[in-house]
C-alpha positions, -999 to 999 in steps of 0.1 A, spaced: 346 222 320 343 198 290 352 161 291 383 151 273 377 138 238 386 102 226 416 117 210 429 135 243 425 106 267 457 102 284 453 66 296 472 41 275 454 12 258 457 -23 272 469 -51 250 443 -75 255 415 -58 236 418 -65 198 406 -82 167 423 -96 136 405 -94 101 421 -113 73 406 -106 38 384 -137 28 389 -157 59 365 -161 89 387 -176 115 382 -186 150 400 -161 173 433 -145 179 453 -149 212 484 -130 202 496 -105 176 532 -95 171 532 -64 150 561 -62 125 589 -37 128 590 -11 100 623 5 91 632 31 66 663 18 45 682 44 27 707 37 -1 730 58 -20 714 49 -54 676 47 -45 651 67 -26 643 55 9 626 22 11 606 8 39 613 -26 50 590 -47 72 595 -76 97 570 -104 98 536 -101 111 530 -130 135 494 -142 145 485 -169 171 453 -185 178 440 -216 197 440 -246 172 404 -256 163 389 -276 134 392 -245 111 418 -252 86 420 -217 70 454 -207 82 470 -239 73 451 -239 39 464 -204 32 500 -213 40 497 -247 22 486 -230 -10 515 -203 -6 540 -231 -5 527 -251 -34 524 -220 -57 548 -197 -71 524 -167 -68 511 -170 -32 475 -155 -26 483 -121 -9 455 -108 14 450 -76 35 452 -81 72 440 -56 98 447 -56 135 423 -34 152 427 -21 188 395 -19 209 392 8 237 377 3 271 341 12 257 343 -16 232 350 9 203 376 6 176 404 29 186 434 23 163 438 1 131 469 -13 115 463 -25 79 490 -47 64 489 -50 26 500 -79 4 505 -102 33 514 -138 22 524 -168 47 560 -175 53 557 -199 81 533 -222 100 536 -239 133 515 -256 159 528 -258 195 540 -289 211 519 -318 223 524 -326 260 505 -355 276 514 -340 311 502 -307 302 468 -290 299 475 -259 277 458 -248 248 473 -257 213 486 -226 196 485 -223 159 511 -196 146 511 -181 112 541 -159 102 533 -133 74 555 -112 50 538 -78 45 543 -53 16 529 -22 33 516 -7 65 486 19 69 480 29 104 447 47 114 446 62 149 408 70 146 396 37 131 359 35 126 342 3 135 338 -22 107 304 -44 104 317 -72 80 318 -102 104 323 -127 77 362 -116 77 363 -113 115 387 -131 137 376 -122 171 398 -122 203 399 -152 223 381 -150 258 
């Protein structure tokens, strides 16, 4: 009897093993990713159009200002710098399993969690992005370009 292939594995993936790659940014780690909803909108006069919700990225706040700088440039410019953003799901063996690539991503909002003198939690930096397109690859190969990698925290 042959072992099931990677494609036939019945176990669902866990949501804790992933990495985020943002074109041109190095970053410092991602704690959470909220993938956008993609809806097909049909109108009587036009062909079907896909509308995307926001892609939300969260990470622990560090000295890296890359996310803030991208957002700041976007708010000061009429033509915000668009980047490609990939979210890569990693399987139990540490291999890339699935990849969602969002094209034409641009910052919409930036937020840092509340300061609390009585707490001891990690400060969380949040970047909300508008996306122009989505390509899903459910057999994603590994990528070796670590210069663009934002690795998962922990």
